[in-house]
N, C-alpha and C positions, 0 to 999 in steps of 0.2 A: 891947586890941582896938581896932583902928581903926574909924572912922565911915566908912560907905559915902557916896560921892557921891550927889546926887539922882538922876543917871541910873542908877547901880547900884541904888538902892533901887527905881527904877521896873522895871529889869530883873528883879529878884527878885519883885516884886509881880506881874509879868506871868504868872508861873507859880504863883501862891500856891496855887491849887486843882487844880494838876495834877501828875500822877506822871511827866510827860514834859516835858523842857525843852531848848531849843536856843538858845544864845546866839550870835548872829552879830554880835558887836561887833568893830569894827576893832581891830587889835593896839594894845596898850598902854592899853586902856580899863578894865582891871581885870576881866576875865571870871573870873579864878580866885577871887577873894574873893567875888564875887557868887554864884558857884556854891556855895562853901563855906557861905555864911549861909543860902542857900536849903535846902540839905540838913539843916543843923542845926536849922532853924526848921519844917521839914517836919511837918505834923500826923501822919503815919505814923511819925515818929520812928525813922528807919533807924539801926540800930546798927552794921552791918558794911558799909562802903562801899568799893567798889574805884574807884581811879583809874587810867585807862589812858591812857598818854601816851608820846611819845618820851623817851627817858632824859634828855636835857638839860633837858626841860620839867618833869620830875618833881622836879628840885631846887627850883624856885621853889614847886611845890605844897607840898613838905615844909616850906619856911620858912614859908609862909602859914599852914599848919595848925597849926604850933608856935606861931607868934605868936598864934593865936586860942585857944590852950591846950588843943588836943585830941590825943589819941594818934594817932601816925602810924608805920606799919610798912612800910619799903621791901621790895621782894621782887624786886630786879632783879640780885641776887647769888646765888651758890651754884648747885648742880646742880638739875635739875628734881625729882629725889627729895627733896632737902633742902627745896625749896620746897613740895612736896606735904606734907611732914611738918609744916611750919610751919603749914600752912592746914588740917590735919585738924580743928581746932577753933579757927577764927579769933577772936581777941580783939576786942571793940568798938573802933571807931575807923576811922580812914582807912588802907587798904592800897594800896600804890603798885606798879604793874606797868608794865612796857614792852609795846609792841604784840607784840614778838616771843614774849612769854610766854603770850599768850591761848590759842593753840591747844593748848599743852601743858599748861594748867591749866583747861580748860573745865569739868571736873566740880567742881573746887574752887570755882571762880567762881559756879557756879550756886547755891550756898548763900548768897550775898550779898544784903543787902537793897536795895542801890542800886549802880549802876555808872555812871561818867562816862567819856566819851571826850573827851580834849582833842586839839587839832590833828586834828579829826575827819576831814579829808580823807584820812587814812590808812585810811579804810575806805570809799573810793569806788569801789574796783574790785569789782563784784558776784560776780566769779569768784574772787576770792582767798580762801584759806583762813581768813585773819584775819577778813575781811568775813563769810564764812559762819558762823563761830564766834560772832561778835558779834550776828549776826542770830538765831542760835539762842538766845543768852543773853537778847536782848531779850524773848523770848517767855516767858521764865522769871522773870528778876529783875523785881521790882515797880516799881521807881523807876529811871528812865534819864535821862541827860542828855548833851549834846554841846556842845562849844565849838569855835568857829573864827572867825578874823578874816577869812577868805577861803574861803567855802564852795564855790565853783566855780572854782578857779584855771585848770583846763585845758579847761572847757567845761560845757555844761548837763548832761551825763550824770553829772557828779561827784555831784551832789546826791542822788539818790534813795536810795542805800544808807545815807547818813548820816540822812536823815530816817526811813527805814524802821527804823533801829536806834532811834531815839528813840520812834517811834510803835508799837513792839512787834512789828514783823516786816513791815509794809507801809506804803504811803504813796499817797495820792491814789487810793484804792480799788484798788490793784494789791498783790498778795502777792509778786511777783518782778519784778525789774528788767527782764527781757526783755519782758514783757507791757506794762510802762510804756513801755518805749522804743518798741515797736511802735506804740503808741496815740498817741504824741506826736511821733515823729520820722519822717523819710522817708530812705530810702537812696539815696545817690548814689555809684555805684561801691562802693568799700570802706568809705566813710564814712557815717554817720548824722547828718543835719542836722535841727535842731529849727526850724521856721519861727517867725516873729515872733509869730504869734497864740498858739501854744502856749508860746513863751517867757513871754508875758504871763500865761498861765494858770498856768504853774509858779511864776512870781514871786507871783501872788496867793496860792497855796496855801502858799508858803514864809512869806510875811509873816504869814499867820494862824497858822502853827504855830511860828514862831520870833520871838524878840526881837531886831530888827534895829537897829543904831546905828552910824552913822558918827561919826568925830570932829568933823565940822562939825555934825551934829545935836546932839552932846554939848556943843558950845561950847568945844571944845579947839582951840587954835591949831595949825594944821598947814599951813605954807607950804614946799612943795618947788619949788625952781627948777631947772629941767632944762636942760642944755646938751649939744650934741653937737660934739665936736671932730673934723673930718674930716682925713684925710691920704691920700696916694697910696702905693699899693704899688710898691716898687722894681721896675724892669724885670725883674731877674734872678728876683725872687720871683714877679712876675706870670707869667712863662714857666713856673715850677714849678707855680703854681696853675692855669694853664689846661691844662697837660699832665695833671694829676692829674683835673681835671673831665672831660677828654676821654677819657682811657684807663682811668680808675677804678684807677689804680696810684699807690701812695705813692711819695715820693722815694726811700725805702729798698728799693723793689722789691716790697713787699707788693701783692697784687691783692685787690680788693673784689668781692664778688658782689651786695651790696646797697646801695641808694642812701643810706641813713643813715649808713653807714660812710664813704662818700665825703664826705658833708657834715661829718662830724666831722674828717677829715682837711683839708678846705678851711678850716675854722674855725681849726685849729692853724696852717695855713700863714698865714692872714690875721693871727694873732697874732704871727708872726715867730719862733716857737720851734722850727721844724722845721729840722734841720741842712741847710745849703745853701740856705735860703729865709729870710734875715733880712728883718725889717721894722722899720727903725730909727725910723721917725717916731713910732711909739707910745711907745717907750721915751723918746725925746727930748722928746715932749710932755709925758709924765708928770713927767720931771726939771724941765722948765720950769715946771709948774704947782707942784710941791713947793718949788722954790728961789726962783722969781721972783714968781709970782702969790700964793702962800699959804705964805710962808716960815716963819711961826710957827704955823701951824694944825695940829691934829691931824686926820689924814686916814685913812680906811679905803680900801684899794684892793682891788677884788674882781676874781677870775679864775675862768674856767671850768676851767683845766688847771694842773695842779701844775708842769708844765714851764716855763709862763710865769712863775710865781712864782720858781722858781730862777734863771731868766734875769734877771729884773728885780732880784731881790735882789743879785745880782752887779753889776748896772749901777748900782744906788744907791750902793754903798759908796765909790767915789771922790768922791762929791759930799758926804760927810759928813752924809748924811741918817740921822737916828736911827731906825732901823726894826726891827721884827720880823715874824714870819711864822707862819702856821698853815697846814697841809695835812692831808689825811686820815692821813698817817703820823705826825703829831704826837699824843702821848699825851694823854689827858683831863687828867692832872695838869699837864703842860706847857702844855696850852691855857689852863687857868685862870691859870695863873702869868703867861703872856705877855699874856692879855687884861687881867689886873690890872695889869701894868706900863703897858699903853696907857691904862687907865682913870685911873691915878695920874699920867699924863702923864710917865712916865719913858721912854716910847718915843713918838715923834711920829707914826709912821706904822706901820700894820699891814696887811700883805699877806695877804688871806684867800681860800682856796679856797671857792667859793660853797656847796658841798655841806656844808662844816663850819660855816657860819654861819646855818643855817636857823632853828633854834628856841633860844628861851631864853637869848639871848646879849645882853648890854648893852654896846655900844660908844659910848654916847652922850657920851663925852668928844669925839666929833668931830662937827663940822657939815657935813662934806663927805664923799661917797662918790664915788670914781671907779671906773668899770667899763672896766678894760683889756679884758676881754671878758665876755660875759654868756652867758645860757642860754636855751634854747626854753622851759623850764619857768617859767611866770608866778609859780607859788607860790613857786619859789626866788628869783626876782627881788624879788617883793613883800616877802618875809620879809627879805631882805638889806636892803633900803631902811629897814625898821623898826628895824634894829639901832641906828641913830643917833638915833632919836627918843626923847624923854621928855616925859611930860606936864608943862606948865609951862615948858618951854624957850623962851627969848626970842628965839633966832636963827632966821633961815630956814635950810632945809637945802638944800644945794646937791648935785645929782646930775650928774655929768659922764660921758657915754659917749664912749669913743674908738672911732671908726668908720672902718675902712678903705674907701675908696671902691671900688664895683663888686665887693663881696665878700659872703661870708655874713653878716658883720656887719650889713648892712643888712636882709638877709631875717630875721634873728633878731629885730631891734627891731620890725619890722613884725608878725611873728608874736606877740610879747609884747603890742603895742598891741591886737590884735584879741581876745586873750584878756582883757586888762584891761577892754575895753569890755563883754564879757559879764558879767564879774565885778561890775563897777560897776553894770550894770543890774539885777542881781539884788538888790543891796544898796540901790539907790536908793529914797527914800521914796515910798510909793504916794500918788497924788493921786487919791483916789476922788471921783467926782462922783455925786450922787443920780440915780436913774433919772428919764427924762422922765416927767412927770406926777405925781411925788411931791410932797408937801407939806413 
């Protein structure tokens, strides 16, 4: 049984007298083991505990629980009927579920003593069936906890459902999300905006109910050096790009009815992987970095689209760059094998589709991450950056974005920066001043 660090002990003690806990600790600070120790030392002594998380995150949970010497039962395989039979009389210990199972096993989960949601932003959408189910369960199950290194990655509205789950069905005096939003946000067109005064109020409430810790506050070294490499779109590709933006027609003849589809096409054209619209500067710059600037370093290269990975994979071959790749089509078994080769430094470069590297993946053999393309989803971006971090790592981490000038690349990065600002404000340490006239 490993000893907790001081900040983990503090995180456990923060909820010593509570049946509800939320650890908003930045990624790689050890939220999992903190939560496990809180549960096993809880005065109510919960016997049957449910852990709900994305499947890739459940594997580290299983390892941590076994290392602590407690029984653990995975429930992410088999049919629903088989899992229902397994849970007719659940054994004492930790039972592991992925989020997709929650709605199918609501009645079985209702008999548990405690429930934990890891990567809790999966329950941010108040209208989703999974969120509704978990909020129902939060009113029944006596001990509840949630964990996230990034509680509001896409905006302020992300936080209510998570805190309502922890708090037993409501938060900040509201029993449903829509009443809470009506009281704290103003509508502008189709969007709801939360003004700064209400943002401060939400942050105060969050810090009162959650244990918030950044790596800086924990005294953990975390230095990210960020660079942007800019390049011009070739004239022929620019012509295709502007025609698509003007006519909402893909180069292959498809017509779009909605702006998000057109934006996706423009991003793909900017990446240079649409037939008839090459963008060689990104590939050339990537090869230059891998062969001239960082010829001996392990590097992770991130992509928004699989077509970009296949294109770059072929381009790297003539240069003798020892690489492997992972896309959504890669099996779980093969993913583990390829990541293992990279971690053992049998492969120097790994090309990763961003959605495949979101949770529970260790790529810390690298100190450099290159973004051939990125995503509007700040949670995906932040999670991908954490894959090369490890506590105690002595080297600075280098993040390089390849940005095509006058393209959607620039818009995406601006959008991520705005979302990062909101997320950082929520986690920032409160500097409370005593009221005027107080002693």
